Residue frames relative to the residue before (quaternion, step in Angstrom):
aa qw qx qy qz dx dy dz
X 1.0000 0.0000 0.0000 0.0000 0.00 0.00 0.00
X 0.6257 -0.5649 0.3961 0.3640 3.52 -1.19 0.62
X 0.2473 -0.8068 0.5275 0.0987 3.56 -0.93 0.96
X 0.7696 0.2806 -0.1779 0.5453 3.62 1.19 -0.26
X 0.5939 -0.5915 0.4159 0.3527 3.55 -1.16 0.65
X 0.6226 0.5548 -0.3453 0.4305 3.59 0.98 -0.80
X 0.6719 0.4782 -0.2968 0.4814 3.57 0.92 -0.87
X 0.5927 0.5753 -0.3618 0.4323 3.58 1.04 -0.74
X 0.7413 0.4242 -0.2410 0.4610 3.57 0.77 -0.99
X 0.7024 0.4457 -0.2839 0.4769 3.59 1.09 -0.48
X 0.8397 0.2054 -0.0542 0.4999 3.57 0.99 -0.81
X 0.6110 -0.5692 0.3592 0.4167 3.61 1.16 -0.36
X 0.6966 -0.5061 0.3351 0.3824 3.53 -1.35 -0.02
X 0.4071 -0.7402 0.4547 0.2821 3.60 1.19 -0.41
X 0.5042 0.6772 -0.4079 0.3476 3.58 1.24 0.30
X 0.7872 0.1925 -0.1337 0.5705 3.60 1.21 -0.10
X 0.7116 -0.4847 0.3191 0.3961 3.56 -1.33 0.12
X 0.6017 0.5781 -0.3584 0.4186 3.62 1.25 -0.17
X 0.3157 0.7707 -0.4964 0.2448 3.59 1.27 0.15
X 0.8561 0.0647 -0.0903 0.5048 3.55 -0.96 1.00
X 0.5959 0.4980 -0.4005 0.4862 3.56 1.03 0.85
X 0.6329 -0.5408 0.3822 0.4010 3.63 -1.18 0.36
X 0.6127 0.5637 -0.3497 0.4296 3.60 1.22 -0.36
X 0.4796 0.6832 -0.4313 0.3423 3.59 1.25 -0.26
X 0.5132 -0.6603 0.4559 0.3044 3.60 -0.92 0.92
X 0.6149 0.5425 -0.3501 0.4528 3.58 1.05 -0.69
X 0.6272 0.5413 -0.3317 0.4512 3.56 1.00 -0.83
X 0.6314 0.5610 -0.3238 0.4264 3.57 1.01 -0.87
X 0.8094 0.2720 -0.1033 0.5101 3.57 0.91 -0.97
X 0.2696 0.8309 -0.4676 0.1350 3.58 1.28 0.18
X 0.6788 0.5031 -0.3120 0.4344 3.61 0.83 -0.93
X 0.6493 0.4942 -0.3203 0.4813 3.59 1.01 -0.75
X 0.6468 0.5305 -0.3177 0.4464 3.58 0.96 -0.84
X 0.5999 0.5546 -0.3515 0.4571 3.57 1.08 -0.70
X 0.6715 0.4945 -0.2941 0.4670 3.57 0.90 -0.95
X 0.6504 0.5130 -0.3120 0.4653 3.58 0.94 -0.86
X 0.6268 0.5444 -0.3320 0.4478 3.55 1.01 -0.81
X 0.6599 0.5118 -0.3097 0.4546 3.58 0.88 -0.91
X 0.6388 0.5276 -0.3257 0.4554 3.58 1.01 -0.81
X 0.6867 0.4894 -0.2885 0.4535 3.57 0.84 -0.98
X 0.6488 0.5317 -0.3244 0.4373 3.59 0.98 -0.82
X 0.5462 0.6145 -0.3954 0.4095 3.60 1.20 -0.41
X 0.6634 0.5363 -0.3037 0.4243 3.59 1.13 -0.57
X 0.5308 -0.6638 0.3936 0.3504 3.59 1.24 -0.15
X 0.4207 0.6961 -0.4817 0.3262 3.60 1.21 0.17
X 0.4823 -0.6605 0.4985 0.2875 3.55 -1.21 0.54
X 0.3028 -0.7678 0.5422 0.1579 3.55 -0.83 1.01
X 0.1044 0.7712 -0.6214 0.0904 3.54 -0.93 0.97
X 0.4193 -0.6801 0.5260 0.2916 3.59 -1.26 -0.13
X 0.0885 0.7733 -0.6242 0.0679 3.56 -0.94 0.92
X 0.8454 0.0640 -0.0883 0.5229 3.55 -0.96 0.95
X 0.6959 -0.4941 0.2671 0.4474 3.57 1.16 0.61
X 0.7138 0.4096 -0.2445 0.5128 3.61 1.28 0.00
X 0.5742 -0.5770 0.4390 0.3804 3.60 -1.16 0.51
X 0.0519 -0.7887 0.6122 -0.0208 3.55 -0.83 1.07
X 0.2131 -0.7907 0.5684 0.0793 3.57 -0.97 0.91
X 0.0946 -0.8535 0.5105 -0.0432 3.49 -0.55 1.27
X 0.2246 -0.7188 0.6387 0.1577 3.51 -1.39 0.35
X 0.8182 -0.1332 0.0349 0.5583 3.56 -0.43 1.24
X 0.7066 -0.4953 0.2200 0.4549 3.53 0.93 1.11
X 0.5801 0.5461 -0.3945 0.4578 3.61 1.22 0.33
X 0.4796 -0.6991 0.4571 0.2689 3.56 -0.81 1.04
X 0.1219 -0.7941 0.5934 0.0485 3.56 -0.91 0.98
X 0.7904 -0.1123 0.1040 0.5931 3.58 0.72 -1.07
X 0.1349 -0.7792 0.6085 0.0660 3.54 -1.29 0.43
X 0.3574 -0.6881 0.5819 0.2452 3.54 -1.19 0.57
X 0.0102 0.8098 -0.5862 0.0200 3.56 -1.09 0.63
X 0.2136 -0.7636 0.5963 0.1255 3.55 -1.29 0.33
X 0.1049 -0.7688 0.6300 0.0336 3.51 -0.96 1.00
X 0.6955 -0.4557 0.3292 0.4475 3.58 -1.22 0.04
X 0.8025 0.3136 -0.1359 0.4891 3.56 0.95 -0.91
X 0.8036 0.0661 -0.0318 0.5906 3.61 1.24 -0.03
X 0.2820 -0.6797 0.6205 0.2709 3.52 -1.36 0.06
X 0.1840 -0.8305 0.5250 0.0280 3.58 -1.15 0.41
X 0.2779 -0.6442 0.6694 0.2443 3.42 -1.52 0.18
X 0.1393 -0.8036 0.5770 0.0430 3.56 -0.75 1.07
X 0.2141 -0.7704 0.5927 0.0966 3.56 -0.86 1.05
X 0.4360 -0.7400 0.4481 0.2482 3.56 -0.56 1.18
X 0.7717 0.2130 -0.1307 0.5849 3.60 1.08 -0.70
X 0.1135 0.8654 -0.4797 0.0898 3.52 1.08 0.80
X 0.5994 0.5814 -0.3694 0.4077 3.59 1.10 -0.59
X 0.6618 0.4966 -0.3046 0.4718 3.59 1.24 -0.35
X 0.5396 0.6300 -0.4050 0.3846 3.59 1.23 -0.24
X 0.5362 -0.6601 0.4289 0.3047 3.57 -1.08 0.74
X 0.1684 -0.8469 0.4879 0.1274 3.59 1.25 -0.52
X 0.0559 0.8460 -0.5284 0.0448 3.63 0.72 0.99
X 0.7130 0.4420 -0.2569 0.4798 3.60 1.14 -0.57
X 0.3717 -0.7702 0.4544 0.2493 3.58 1.34 0.08
X 0.4090 0.7202 -0.4589 0.3216 3.55 0.88 1.00
X 0.5813 0.6021 -0.3727 0.4008 3.60 1.23 -0.17
X 0.0670 -0.7676 0.6356 0.0482 3.54 -1.14 0.71
X 0.5873 -0.5668 0.4370 0.3780 3.55 -1.23 0.40
X 0.5405 -0.6172 0.4638 0.3345 3.53 -1.16 0.64
X 0.7779 -0.1166 0.0932 0.6104 3.57 1.17 -0.58
X 0.7296 -0.4487 0.2857 0.4298 3.53 -1.27 0.31
X 0.7681 0.3552 -0.1779 0.5023 3.57 1.01 -0.83
X 0.4181 0.7191 -0.4634 0.3054 3.58 1.25 0.18
X 0.2247 -0.7920 0.5574 0.1077 3.55 -0.84 0.99
X 0.8095 0.3181 -0.1113 0.4808 3.56 0.99 -0.80
X 0.7380 0.4385 -0.2546 0.4453 3.59 0.58 -1.15
X 0.0603 -0.7657 0.6395 0.0326 3.52 -1.22 0.69
X 0.2442 -0.7962 0.5468 0.0869 3.56 -1.08 0.82
X 0.1444 -0.6854 0.6917 0.1756 3.46 -1.45 0.29
X 0.1979 -0.8143 0.5411 0.0701 3.56 -0.60 1.19
X 0.0948 -0.7928 0.6017 0.0204 3.55 -1.15 0.74
X 0.1261 -0.7926 0.5920 0.0733 3.54 -1.14 0.70
X 0.7934 0.1072 -0.1139 0.5882 3.62 1.24 0.01
X 0.6490 -0.5566 0.3652 0.3682 3.54 -1.21 0.56
X 0.5972 0.5821 -0.3676 0.4116 3.60 1.04 -0.71
X 0.6095 0.5431 -0.3485 0.4605 3.59 1.04 -0.71
X 0.6584 0.5118 -0.3053 0.4598 3.54 0.93 -0.93
X 0.6773 0.5016 -0.2997 0.4471 3.56 0.84 -0.97
X 0.6812 0.4838 -0.3033 0.4582 3.60 0.93 -0.82
X 0.7432 0.3883 -0.2152 0.5005 3.58 1.14 -0.61
X 0.3156 0.7875 -0.4879 0.2053 3.59 1.24 0.12
X 0.6675 0.4798 -0.3316 0.4629 3.66 0.79 -0.84
X 0.6596 0.5083 -0.3115 0.4578 3.57 0.98 -0.80
X 0.6283 0.5329 -0.3382 0.4548 3.59 0.99 -0.82
X 0.6574 0.4997 -0.3046 0.4748 3.56 0.92 -0.91
X 0.6288 0.5428 -0.3244 0.4525 3.56 1.00 -0.85
X 0.6985 0.4723 -0.2740 0.4625 3.57 0.87 -0.97
X 0.6499 0.5063 -0.3272 0.4628 3.60 0.94 -0.83
X 0.6633 0.4956 -0.3104 0.4670 3.59 0.95 -0.83
X 0.6214 0.5134 -0.3455 0.4805 3.59 1.07 -0.65
X 0.6370 0.5247 -0.3253 0.4617 3.58 1.02 -0.79
X 0.6220 0.5334 -0.3300 0.4687 3.58 1.08 -0.73
X 0.6469 0.5137 -0.3134 0.4684 3.57 0.94 -0.90
X 0.6432 0.5219 -0.3190 0.4607 3.58 0.97 -0.85
X 0.6638 0.5029 -0.3094 0.4591 3.56 0.95 -0.89
X 0.6515 0.5147 -0.3135 0.4608 3.58 0.99 -0.83
X 0.6673 0.5157 -0.2954 0.4488 3.58 1.09 -0.72
X 0.4414 -0.7024 0.4481 0.3330 3.56 1.25 -0.33
X 0.2697 0.7943 -0.5053 0.2023 3.58 1.23 0.38
X 0.1788 -0.7825 0.5920 0.0727 3.52 -1.00 0.91
X 0.3781 -0.7023 0.5545 0.2372 3.54 -1.17 0.61
X 0.3347 -0.7278 0.5647 0.1987 3.55 -0.88 0.97
X 0.2340 -0.7886 0.5568 0.1150 3.56 -0.44 1.22
X 0.3277 -0.7038 0.5929 0.2140 3.51 -1.10 0.74
X 0.3040 -0.7769 0.5242 0.1713 3.53 -0.48 1.16
X 0.1017 -0.7847 0.6101 0.0417 3.55 -0.86 0.97
X 0.0696 -0.8314 0.5512 -0.0006 3.53 -0.27 1.26
X 0.5917 0.6017 -0.3493 0.4072 3.54 1.30 0.09
X 0.3155 0.7530 -0.5188 0.2536 3.57 1.19 0.43
X 0.2547 -0.7704 0.5703 0.1281 3.53 -0.87 0.97
X 0.4296 -0.6835 0.5210 0.2771 3.56 -0.83 0.96
X 0.4592 -0.6769 0.4867 0.3068 3.62 -0.80 0.89
X 0.6049 -0.5897 0.3985 0.3571 3.54 -1.06 0.77
X 0.6210 0.5604 -0.3362 0.4328 3.56 1.06 -0.77
X 0.6497 0.4983 -0.3161 0.4792 3.59 1.09 -0.70
X 0.6336 0.5252 -0.3296 0.4626 3.58 0.99 -0.80
X 0.6444 0.5074 -0.3188 0.4750 3.58 1.04 -0.75
X 0.6253 0.5233 -0.3331 0.4734 3.57 1.08 -0.73
X 0.6121 0.5423 -0.3427 0.4625 3.59 1.08 -0.72
X 0.6449 0.5253 -0.3173 0.4555 3.57 1.00 -0.84
X 0.6928 0.4725 -0.2684 0.4740 3.56 0.97 -0.87
X 0.8035 0.1392 -0.0353 0.5777 3.58 1.10 -0.71
X 0.2365 -0.8192 0.5064 0.1285 3.62 0.16 1.25
X 0.6255 0.5507 -0.3491 0.4285 3.59 1.05 -0.67
X 0.5863 0.5610 -0.3639 0.4572 3.56 1.21 -0.53
X 0.6586 0.4967 -0.3115 0.4717 3.58 0.92 -0.88
X 0.6398 0.5294 -0.3312 0.4480 3.58 0.93 -0.84
X 0.6764 0.4836 -0.2908 0.4733 3.58 0.93 -0.91
X 0.6632 0.5188 -0.3107 0.4410 3.58 0.95 -0.86
X 0.7107 0.4549 -0.2684 0.4646 3.57 0.87 -0.92
X 0.5697 0.5713 -0.3862 0.4470 3.58 1.26 -0.15
X 0.5392 0.6228 -0.3982 0.4035 3.60 1.25 -0.30
X 0.5558 -0.5455 0.4963 0.3836 3.53 -1.31 0.34
X 0.6607 -0.5038 0.3612 0.4233 3.62 -1.17 0.38
X 0.6348 0.5486 -0.3314 0.4315 3.58 1.03 -0.75
X 0.6773 0.4749 -0.2914 0.4805 3.57 0.94 -0.87
X 0.6141 0.5299 -0.3477 0.4704 3.58 1.04 -0.72
X 0.6475 0.5422 -0.3120 0.4353 3.54 0.94 -0.95
X 0.6319 0.5491 -0.3334 0.4336 3.59 0.96 -0.87
X 0.6829 0.4734 -0.2818 0.4797 3.56 0.90 -0.93
X 0.6669 0.5204 -0.3170 0.4289 3.58 0.85 -0.97
X 0.6605 0.4988 -0.3134 0.4655 3.57 0.93 -0.85
X 0.6204 0.5364 -0.3362 0.4630 3.57 1.08 -0.73
X 0.6747 0.4813 -0.2956 0.4751 3.57 0.92 -0.87
X 0.6955 0.4811 -0.2763 0.4565 3.57 0.90 -0.92
X 0.5648 0.6199 -0.3760 0.3942 3.55 1.23 -0.38
X 0.6095 0.5306 -0.3502 0.4737 3.57 1.25 -0.30
X 0.4062 -0.7335 0.4964 0.2247 3.57 -0.91 0.91
X 0.7566 0.3789 -0.1913 0.4974 3.55 0.96 -0.90
X 0.5886 -0.5898 0.4281 0.3497 3.56 -1.10 0.75
X 0.6498 0.5319 -0.3211 0.4377 3.56 0.93 -0.89
X 0.6555 0.5041 -0.3114 0.4682 3.57 1.03 -0.77
X 0.6205 0.5311 -0.3422 0.4646 3.59 1.02 -0.75
X 0.6568 0.5076 -0.3082 0.4647 3.56 0.93 -0.91
X 0.6408 0.5271 -0.3181 0.4588 3.56 1.00 -0.85
X 0.6580 0.5078 -0.3084 0.4626 3.58 0.96 -0.85
X 0.6455 0.5208 -0.3189 0.4587 3.56 0.96 -0.86
X 0.6599 0.5028 -0.3078 0.4658 3.59 0.93 -0.88
X 0.6492 0.5285 -0.3140 0.4479 3.56 1.00 -0.85
X 0.7350 0.4303 -0.2287 0.4714 3.58 1.03 -0.82
X 0.4644 0.7249 -0.4250 0.2796 3.58 1.22 -0.39
X 0.6622 0.4984 -0.3475 0.4385 3.68 0.75 -0.81
X 0.6618 0.5029 -0.3114 0.4607 3.59 0.96 -0.86
X 0.6382 0.5236 -0.3282 0.4592 3.59 0.97 -0.83
X 0.6675 0.5055 -0.3019 0.4559 3.58 0.91 -0.88
X 0.6832 0.4586 -0.2733 0.4982 3.56 1.21 -0.54
X 0.5163 -0.6708 0.3977 0.3541 3.57 1.30 0.04
X 0.4837 0.6734 -0.4259 0.3622 3.56 1.19 0.49
X 0.4298 -0.6853 0.5290 0.2565 3.53 -1.11 0.74
X 0.7618 -0.3954 0.2647 0.4397 3.55 -1.33 0.09
X 0.8086 0.2768 -0.1184 0.5055 3.60 0.93 -0.85
X 0.4136 0.7097 -0.4756 0.3147 3.58 1.22 0.38
């Protein structure tokens, strides 16, 4: 994955085979991401790189991150569920997301019109981080292991042993990733792709 902001903006995040090609999602939204970056840097947060994307921190604590999807780019607030959201622009990162909230953009005009709001939200996030505010997670212990994963456990007992050694949080990350696929073939593909990392004791984002 990309380790520097300069490389991110010139070549992409390095998380897929489209790195340094016109097909890269970062390349698609680069101009908007540049504008968003300038806005966030006005707040005095420290810029670093995490998981291949620019991340902005306060005393080494994650506050906001830039990201790129196929259909939009975004500013992601790590504790977005605690923000007041007076302009009603925040959305969940995913159906099962408890904490993170996003603001999505598809053109520069959107960014420019929402610049005051973005600054307002980032500054509120900074205040929350300084206050030590914590997010109360709702524990979900009713996650069902996908059948495809159970079959993989049968075929490879060492995989099950490694998976069950994970904390509930790490197990949950993988399970949600697998369940996010609609087709059985895609679930199987995801499980196979993640198997080496699981056997090495690595979580989804390690």
